[in-house]
N, C-alpha and C positions, 0 to 999 in steps of 0.2 A: 395590416393588423386591424382587426375589428374592435371597436370600442364597445365596452359593455353598455347595455341599455340602462338609462337612469332609473333608479327605483323610486317610485313615489312613496313617501312615508305618509301613511294615513294617520291623522291624529287620533290617538286612542283615548277614549274617555277614561276618566280616573278609575271608576269602578261601575259595574252595572248595578242596577237597582237590586237585583236578586242577591248579589254579593254583599251589598251594603246591608240588606235585611238580615242576611246570615251573620254578618259580623256584629250587628246590633243585638241579635238574639243571643249570640255567644257571649257578648259582653254583659248582657243582662243576667245570664246564667252564672257566669263567673262572679260577678259582683254580688249576686244574691247568695252564692255559696260562701263568699268571704264574709258577708253580713251575718249569716247564721253562725259561722264558725267563731267570729269575734264576739257574738252575743253569748255564746256558750263559754268562752274562755274567761270572761270577767276579770281581766287583768288590766292594770292601769296602762301598761305599755300598748296593749291591744286596742284600747278604746279609741285612739286616734285613727286606727285603721277602720274601725267600725263606722266612724263618721265619714271617712273618705269613701268607703264602700257604699254607704247610703247615698251620698252625692253622686257617685258614679252610676248607681242603679237608676236614679232619677234622670241623669243625663242620657244614658242609653235608652231609657224608656221614651223620652221626648224625641230622640233621634229616630227611634223605631216608628213612632207614630207619624212623624213627618214624612216617612218614606212611602206611606200609603196615601193614595189620592182620596179626597173626600168624595163621597157619592153625590150625585146630583140631588140636591134637596130643593124642592120648590114649595113655597108657601103661598100658592095662588088659590087656595081653597076659598 
């Protein structure tokens, strides 16, 4: 009987940069939508969601900005 060949498991990265960018953009869009909706609702119960949506928007924005490499900036003038 022939033994099956061992399969090498290639470590898969968590997510590609493109996927992370898309998730960050989607998160920014959803949190912005919730932010606008809660601003229009003007209810006491909804105000806590307004604050959370604002913090989420800031978090997704920072994450999105960190996914792009900084261009080479030289100040050798």
